[in-house]
N, CA and C atoms as an extended XYZ file, in Angstrom:
177
Properties=species:S:1:pos:R:3:atomname:S:1:resname:S:1:resid:I:1 pbc="F F F"
N        -7.517       15.840       -0.317 N   MET     1
C        -6.685       16.009        0.666 CA  MET     1
C        -6.259       14.753        1.458 C   MET     1
N        -5.021       14.921        1.859 N   LYS     2
C        -4.560       13.699        2.865 CA  LYS     2
C        -4.929       13.742        4.101 C   LYS     2
N        -4.922       12.586        4.633 N   ALA     3
C        -5.151       12.524        6.293 CA  ALA     3
C        -4.235       13.111        7.202 C   ALA     3
N        -3.204       13.340        6.711 N   SER     4
C        -1.930       14.068        7.408 CA  SER     4
C        -2.207       15.597        7.721 C   SER     4
N        -2.498       16.084        6.395 N   SER     5
C        -2.989       17.501        6.452 CA  SER     5
C        -4.189       17.544        7.067 C   SER     5
N        -4.991       17.122        7.044 N   VAL     6
C        -6.112       17.128        8.204 CA  VAL     6
C        -5.770       17.002        9.636 C   VAL     6
N        -4.924       16.387        9.811 N   LEU     7
C        -4.384       15.802       11.306 CA  LEU     7
C        -3.593       17.444       11.436 C   LEU     7
N        -2.678       17.914       10.690 N   LYS     8
C        -2.033       18.972       11.024 CA  LYS     8
C        -2.935       20.316       11.246 C   LYS     8
N        -4.039       20.451       10.541 N   ILE     9
C        -4.840       21.684       10.652 CA  ILE     9
C        -5.580       21.197       11.961 C   ILE     9
N        -6.323       19.849       12.266 N   LEU    10
C        -6.760       20.038       13.386 CA  LEU    10
C        -6.054       20.219       14.583 C   LEU    10
N        -4.674       19.827       14.451 N   ALA    11
C        -3.964       20.061       15.460 CA  ALA    11
C        -3.621       21.466       15.862 C   ALA    11
N        -3.465       22.242       14.832 N   VAL    12
C        -3.408       23.856       15.141 CA  VAL    12
C        -4.581       24.302       15.639 C   VAL    12
N        -5.617       24.170       15.244 N   ILE    13
C        -6.909       24.651       15.747 CA  ILE    13
C        -7.169       23.959       17.035 C   ILE    13
N        -6.798       22.730       17.374 N   ALA    14
C        -6.930       22.471       18.787 CA  ALA    14
C        -5.921       23.277       19.703 C   ALA    14
N        -4.785       23.279       19.310 N   LEU    15
C        -3.884       24.179       20.143 CA  LEU    15
C        -4.284       25.840       20.416 C   LEU    15
N        -5.118       26.049       19.633 N   LEU    16
C        -5.549       27.763       19.328 CA  LEU    16
C        -6.580       27.529       20.528 C   LEU    16
N        -7.797       26.455       20.467 N   PHE    17
C        -8.767       26.701       21.456 CA  PHE    17
C        -8.273       26.223       22.708 C   PHE    17
N        -7.434       25.469       22.731 N   ILE    18
C        -7.089       25.084       24.433 CA  ILE    18
C        -6.617       25.982       25.125 C   ILE    18
N        -5.508       26.664       23.867 N   GLY    19
C        -4.595       27.699       24.674 CA  GLY    19
C        -5.637       28.823       24.858 C   GLY    19
N        -6.708       29.150       24.187 N   ASN    20
C        -7.647       30.094       24.608 CA  ASN    20
C        -8.284       29.789       25.753 C   ASN    20
N        -8.814       28.547       26.161 N   ARG    21
C        -9.348       28.154       27.257 CA  ARG    21
C        -8.854       28.346       28.389 C   ARG    21
N        -7.170       27.825       28.406 N   ILE    22
C        -6.319       27.972       29.579 CA  ILE    22
C        -6.072       29.332       29.951 C   ILE    22
N        -5.843       30.265       28.833 N   PHE    23
C        -5.713       31.627       28.911 CA  PHE    23
C        -6.730       32.380       29.660 C   PHE    23
N        -8.289       31.943       29.464 N   ASN    24
C        -8.964       32.761       30.366 CA  ASN    24
C        -9.566       31.901       31.724 C   ASN    24
N        -9.239       30.656       32.027 N   HIS    25
C        -9.528       30.267       33.130 CA  HIS    25
C        -8.545       29.586       34.059 C   HIS    25
N        -7.342       29.309       33.392 N   VAL    26
C        -6.368       28.703       34.278 CA  VAL    26
C        -5.278       29.684       34.536 C   VAL    26
N        -4.370       29.952       33.760 N   ASP    27
C        -3.066       30.869       33.735 CA  ASP    27
C        -2.657       31.359       32.370 C   ASP    27
N        -2.735       32.659       32.255 N   ALA    28
C        -2.722       33.714       31.161 CA  ALA    28
C        -1.267       33.290       30.351 C   ALA    28
N        -0.300       33.112       31.063 N   TRP    29
C         1.028       32.896       30.555 CA  TRP    29
C         1.286       31.381       29.710 C   TRP    29
N         0.609       30.363       30.402 N   ILE    30
C         0.640       28.941       29.586 CA  ILE    30
C        -0.346       29.183       28.589 C   ILE    30
N        -1.665       29.882       28.552 N   GLY    31
C        -2.145       29.974       27.196 CA  GLY    31
C        -1.784       30.686       26.218 C   GLY    31
N        -1.057       31.716       26.535 N   ILE    32
C        -0.250       32.434       25.439 CA  ILE    32
C         0.618       31.390       24.968 C   ILE    32
N         1.616       31.052       25.724 N   ALA    33
C         2.349       29.804       25.279 CA  ALA    33
C         1.622       28.883       24.262 C   ALA    33
N         0.571       28.291       24.487 N   LEU    34
C        -0.036       27.457       23.548 CA  LEU    34
C        -0.372       28.043       22.428 C   LEU    34
N        -0.891       29.292       22.273 N   MET    35
C        -1.570       29.849       21.325 CA  MET    35
C        -0.242       30.367       20.445 C   MET    35
N         0.763       30.826       20.732 N   VAL    36
C         2.142       30.833       19.924 CA  VAL    36
C         2.476       29.660       19.696 C   VAL    36
N         2.613       28.659       20.086 N   ILE    37
C         2.902       27.384       19.505 CA  ILE    37
C         2.208       26.989       18.419 C   ILE    37
N         1.013       27.333       18.564 N   GLY    38
C        -0.005       26.862       17.321 CA  GLY    38
C        -0.127       27.671       16.245 C   GLY    38
N         0.408       29.152       16.679 N   VAL    39
C         0.598       30.068       15.109 CA  VAL    39
C         1.986       29.411       14.622 C   VAL    39
N         2.871       29.475       15.502 N   ILE    40
C         4.254       28.958       15.000 CA  ILE    40
C         3.928       27.617       14.021 C   ILE    40
N         3.365       26.678       14.370 N   LEU    41
C         2.919       25.240       13.547 CA  LEU    41
C         2.412       25.707       12.679 C   LEU    41
N         1.449       26.657       12.408 N   ALA    42
C         0.697       26.894       11.366 CA  ALA    42
C         1.604       27.530       10.257 C   ALA    42
N         2.340       28.583       10.894 N   LEU    43
C         3.202       29.167        9.616 CA  LEU    43
C         4.257       28.219        9.078 C   LEU    43
N         4.670       27.202        9.930 N   TYR    44
C         5.695       26.185        9.781 CA  TYR    44
C         5.043       25.509        8.580 C   TYR    44
N         3.636       24.918        8.754 N   PHE    45
C         3.204       24.202        7.922 CA  PHE    45
C         2.693       24.827        6.381 C   PHE    45
N         2.739       26.273        6.766 N   ILE    46
C         2.333       27.001        5.358 CA  ILE    46
C         3.453       27.094        4.373 C   ILE    46
N         4.936       27.732        5.197 N   PHE    47
C         5.768       28.095        4.336 CA  PHE    47
C         6.885       27.039        4.447 C   PHE    47
N         6.803       25.640        4.651 N   LYS    48
C         7.958       24.783        4.674 CA  LYS    48
C         8.096       24.559        3.285 C   LYS    48
N         9.514       24.161        3.126 N   PRO    49
C         9.579       23.785        1.406 CA  PRO    49
C         9.233       22.405        1.024 C   PRO    49
N         8.479       22.267       -0.142 N   SER    50
C         7.872       21.081       -0.517 CA  SER    50
C         9.008       20.258       -1.078 C   SER    50
N         8.663       18.944       -1.202 N   ASN    51
C        10.199       17.820       -1.709 CA  ASN    51
C         9.419       17.377       -3.146 C   ASN    51
N         8.276       18.235       -3.726 N   ASN    52
C         7.753       17.833       -4.646 CA  ASN    52
C         8.055       18.796       -5.746 C   ASN    52
N         9.729       18.399       -6.260 N   THR    53
C        10.094       19.419       -7.343 CA  THR    53
C        10.136       18.463       -8.690 C   THR    53
N        10.127       19.209       -9.912 N   GLU    54
C        10.084       18.668      -10.958 CA  GLU    54
C        11.375       17.670      -11.129 C   GLU    54
N        12.466       17.782      -10.470 N   GLU    55
C        13.585       16.765      -10.567 CA  GLU    55
C        13.191       15.262       -9.562 C   GLU    55
N        12.359       15.433       -8.743 N   ASN    56
C        11.971       14.255       -8.236 CA  ASN    56
C        10.825       13.712       -8.906 C   ASN    56
N        10.052       14.290       -9.829 N   GLU    57
C         8.868       13.496      -10.266 CA  GLU    57
C         9.311       12.921      -11.580 C   GLU    57
N        10.605       13.025      -12.128 N   LYS    58
C        11.406       12.329      -13.318 CA  LYS    58
C        11.607       11.085      -12.988 C   LYS    58
N        11.854       10.929      -11.760 N   ASP    59
C        12.591        9.368      -11.221 CA  ASP    59
C        11.321        8.459      -11.123 C   ASP    59
């Protein structure tokens, strides 16, 4: 597993935990916004197209 993949996973997890903490203790809307950003990032990292195609591997 690449280091960049680990950092992406940790960033998404951190956003979810920080958003939950802010939701519970500071302001609900800011917490919801941070958690939604975390979910959107997670979905982007899962579904983004890969540049590793067979055409690129031949070069």
